[in-house]
N, C-alpha and C positions, 0 to 999 in steps of 0.2 A: 686374525692372529691373537692368540692369549698371550697377553703382556707379560703376566706372572711366569706363566710356562717359559716365554724366552729368554727373562732375565736369570732364570735358575737352571737354563739349559746348559750342561757342562760343554757341549759342543761349540756353544756360541762364546764363552768363555776363553774356550781353547784357541778359537779363532782370533780372539783379543788379545790373548798371549803370544800366538804366533806373528801376529801384524806388529806388534811392539817388538819382539826380537827381529825380525827383519831389518829395522832401521833403529837400532838400539843409540846410537850418538844422536841422531836429528831427533828422534823423540825427546832424548832427555835434555837437550839443549832448548827444545820449544816448551818443555813442561818447567824448566827454570823459570820463565817469564812469569807463568800462574804463581809458582812457589814463593817468588819474590814478591808478588802484589800482595799474597795473603800474610807473608811476612810482615810486610811494611804495615798492613792494617792492623793486624793484633798487636806487633810492637809499638806502632807510634799511639794507637787507642789506649794499650796497657800502660804507656808512660804516662799520657795526660790523665789518665785517671788514677794513676799514683800520685801525680802534682795536684788533683784535686784533694784526693784523701789527704795529702800532706798538710796542705793548708787549712783544711778542716781540723786535723789532728793539734796542729799547732795553735790554732786559734780557738781551739773547742771551750776554753776556760776564759776565754777574752770576753770583755764587752765590746763586741763588735760596732754598735751605735755610738762611737765615741769620738770626741774632737780634741784636738789641744789647739790652745791659743798662746799667743805671746805677743811681747811689744817690739814694734819695729821703728823707722825713723819717717817721720812724717814728710811728705814730697811736695805738699802745696801748702802756703800760708793760710792761716783761719784763725781769724777774731784776734788780730794782734800778735799772735805767734808767727815767727818766720818759718820756712821750711826748715828740713833737717834737724827738727825736733826731736830728742831720744825719747821715747814711751816706754815708760815703767809701769809694768802691773803690780798693786800692792796686796796686803791681806785685805785693806779696807776694801778694796774692789772685788775680792772674793766673796767678802759678807754680803756686799750690795747684789752681785750678781744671783748669789744663793736667794736672797730675798725676792728677786725681780722675777727668777724664773724656778717655780716651785716643781715643775717637773723633772728636774735634774734628779737623778737617781744615785749618783755618785760623782763626788766632785774633790780633785786632789790637787794642791799646788806642787811643784816640785821645783827644786833648785839642783843645778849639777855643777861639778867642778872636774872637768876632765883631765886623765894625766896627772892625778895625783901620786905621790909618791907613797906605796903601802909597803910596809916592812915587818917582817918577822924575825928576829934574830939578825943573822946576817945577810938575809934575802931580802929582796925589794925588787918591786917592778912598778910600771905605771899602770893604774887603773882610772876608772871612771867613778867618782864617789858622788851618790845622789841622795838629798834630803827628802825623804817622802813621808808622806800619811800611810795609815793602814790601808785606807780606800784605793789606793794605788793599786795593790794586790789584789784586791778584789774586781778590779777594772781588767787586769791583765794578770789574771793567776798564774803565780810561778809555783812550780812544784817543790815545795819544802821538803827536803830529803832529809834534813836534820833540824831539831829544834823548832823554831817560830819565826814569824815575822815581826816588824815593827808593830807593837799594839798601843793601844790608847794611854796607857801608864807612862811608856816611853815619851810620847810627846809633849804627856802632861809636865814629867819630871825632867825633862830635858836629858835623860840619860844618855851615856856614851857606851851606846849598844850599835852592834851593826849586824848586818846579814850579807854573806858573802855568797857569788856565785861559785858551782862547782869547779870551775875552772881557776879561781882564785884559789880555792881550797887546795886543789891538787898541786898547783904551784909552790904553794907553802908546806903543804903538809903531806906530800905524797898521792900516789895513785888512789890508796882506800884511807881518805881523809877522815879524822875525828877532830875537828877543830873545837866543838862546842866548851866555850868557858876559857878559851885561850885569848891573850890578848894580842892585836897586831898594832901597829903605829900607823895613823892616818896623818900625812903631813906632821905635825908636831904633838900630836894628842893620842892616848892609847884609847883602844876600844875593845870592848868584851864580845866575842863572836856569839851571838845567841840562836844562828840558824844559818843553814846552807841550803841554797835554792838551784834547782835545775829547771829548764826551761827550754821547749824547742825554739830554734832559730826564728826570728820573725820581724816584722819591720819595726817592732816597738821594743822589745825586750832582748838582751843576750846573756851568757852565762857569765861573763868576765866584768862584772860591775860590782860594786858594794854599795849596800844602802844604810844610811843612819836616820834617825829621827828628825823629821823637818823642823822643829825647833831646836834642836841640836845644832843642826847644819848653820840655822839662822845665826845662833849665839857663837859659834866656834870661828864662821866666817864673817862675821860683823855685817850680815843682810839686811839687818831690821826689819822692815816692813817690805823690802822688796821681794817680788818671786819672778823666776826666768819665765816659766809659762805654769799653764793651768790645765789640768784634763778634766774633762767632763764626759758623763756617760749619760744617756737618755732611755727610757725604755723602748722596746723596738716598735711598738705602734707610733712613735714619732720619725718625722723627716729629720735626719740629721743634717741634711743641706741647708734645708729651710731654716733649722733653728742656729747653724752656723751665721748665717745672713743676719738672723735678729740679733743674735750675740754681739757680733762685731760693730752692729749699729748702735746697740746700747754702749758698749765700751768705748765708742767714737763721742757719744754724748758726755759720758762721764770726764772722758779726757779732753774735752774741747779740740775734735779732732775733723775735719772737713770731712762731710759724709762720703764724699768722692773720693775720698784718699785711700787707693787700694795698698798702699806700702806701710802705713801706720802700725796696723795690726795683722800680725802674720797668724796662718792656722793650717793645720794638717788634720785631713778628714780621714779618719781610720775607715769608717763605714764607706765611704764612696770611692778609697783607693782599694779596699776588698771587693767593692762592685766591678771596678775595672778589671782587677785579677781574675775574678770569676768569668767575665766576659772572655778575656784572653784565652781563660782554659776551654772555655767552649767552643773559640773559635779553633784552637788546635786540635781538640778532638773533631770537628767539622772537617778540618784540613787532613787528619788523617785518615778519615773516611774516605775524601774524596782522592787523596793521595793513592790509597790503598785500592779503592775501586776503579781508578781510573787503568793503573798499573796491572790489575787482575783481568781488566777486560780486555787491553792489549795482550795478555798473555792468552787469554782464550780465542781471541782471535789469531792468534798465531798457529794455534792448534787446530783452527778449522782450517787454515791455510795449508797445513802439512797434511791434514786429511784429505783436501781436495788433490794433492800431489799424489797422495796414497792410494786415492780412487783413479786416477789417471794411471798409475803403475799396476794397478790390479784390475784394469779394464777386462782382459781375457778371464781372470777367475770370477769376476760378477756375470760376465757374458755366459760363462759355461754352467753358473748355478741359475741364470736364468731359464737355460735351456735345459736344464735337469728339473725344471717345475718350481723353482724359487718364486715365491711371490714378492711384489715390491715391499712390501711391510717388512718382509725378512730383512732383505736389502738394508733397509732404510734402518730399522732396529739396530742391525749390526755396526751401523756407521755411527748412529748415536750412542750406542754403547761404548765404543770405543773412545768417543769423544767427553763422554760424562765419566769413565774410568781414568783416563789421561790426567782430566781436569780434577776429579777428587784427589787421585796421588799425589798429584803436584801441591794442591791446596792443604792437603793435611799434611804432607811434609813441610810447607811453611810454616803451618800452626805449630809443631811440634818443635820446630828451630826456635821460632819466636818464643814460644813457651818455656823452652828451656833457657832462653837469655833471660826472658823476665823472672827465672826461678834464681839464677844465679844473682840478678839486679836485686832482688828481694831478701835474698838468703846470705849474701855474702859483699855485696857494694855498698848497699844503703845501709846496715848496721855498720859498718867499718866507714862509713862516711858522715858524721853528724851533720856536715854543712849541707847535703844535698836534700832539698825540701821534698821527699819523696816517700810515701809511703804505701805499702800494699799495691804495687803497679799490676795490674790484673784485669782481665776482659771478663764482663758476666757470662754466663751460659747462654742466655736468651740471644745476646748480640752475635756470639759466636754460631749458633745455631742458625740464626737469622742469615749469617755470611754465607753459611755453608749450602744453605737454601739456594740463595739467589744465585752462587757460584754454580750450582748444576742445573738451574733454569737458564743461566748464561750458557752452558757449555750445550744444553740441549739445543738451545737457539744457534747456537754457532754451528752446531753438528747438521743442522737442516739442510743448510747449501751443498756441502758435499755429499750427504745422502740424497739429496734430490738428483745430482748429478751421476750418484752410482745406478739409482733405478730407471735412468734413461738411457742406460747403455742397452744397446739391443744385441742378442747374440751373435747374430750374424756379422754384425759391425766389429764385435771383439775379436772373433775369430779371423774377419779378414784383415784387422788392424794387425794382428800377431804373424 
């Protein structure tokens, strides 16, 4: 039998349409399983892809091979010192660390004062104030939408300038702020605004902070040589986890800390955390494929079951067709065509609805909510095409059982049963 001729045979399609019309409700309910499976597959895979794109975009300008370290409290006595000793990092430690580890590409100490009163005129609120070096912005690139960030001259001259987040600017200067050159009061001192930044939500930065020169912070808040924590970045060819161990060991030597004291020096490994996030996203993508495939498979099996029932109901029809000279290949092709058509219609319906939902997500929900870490939630055409091919193969295989049942019907048995 010519397969191409059969597929384009109007009579074959007419019979498919007639078979669907006879049991519309049952057919629709069965197709929902396939549609739901494809809907879940496309939606979950699209959302997880959007999650990955969101992380990639948010951290595109960040030095991801980075590390934060800070002083903690000793948990064991060592060399005459009792446990419970507070460890403070100092600028002298920074200089020694820089000399000891020449592979460090960027290094910036930071001090922070959370919940500081920030006032402009009669308006005031509480924000985190950070004393920073220019390298801090090179490590975690903020989008400077107006003006500039802190520079080396600010550090050298201990100038009272500040860079504010876009949310801070909108709080004091309205929805379309132009605050450059204006002065805000931070605690008891006035600072001239030289820049406004925006940044995607990330584990490192947010849009509601205020940055001043590190040296100014030290002077105004009487910090002296003390730093709260140190940010470091390495070129990508270095393993940041191995470096973290080396760095903490060296700091313990500088501060007379027991080598096995894990509480004395705190750390946050950005590279390691991002690796865990990417593993989580990959796991979610795998889960999306598994859930969608299992739901789709159960839907296809349901279609095969319905076709088995349909074959039983059409026993007389197939018997008469066999009596009139229809060959087994024609009967088999008819059942397989019905199976594939039902599965394709249901699958395409699931794709359309999932695509519409992803479109709403991308065009309305994500732009309207800056806290959602998604960007371009979508599924690539190759994956979609592969899913359709697999779906057709599954439908064909599922249709073989009812098709085999149909060609086994003998004309005399069919007429006798009727």
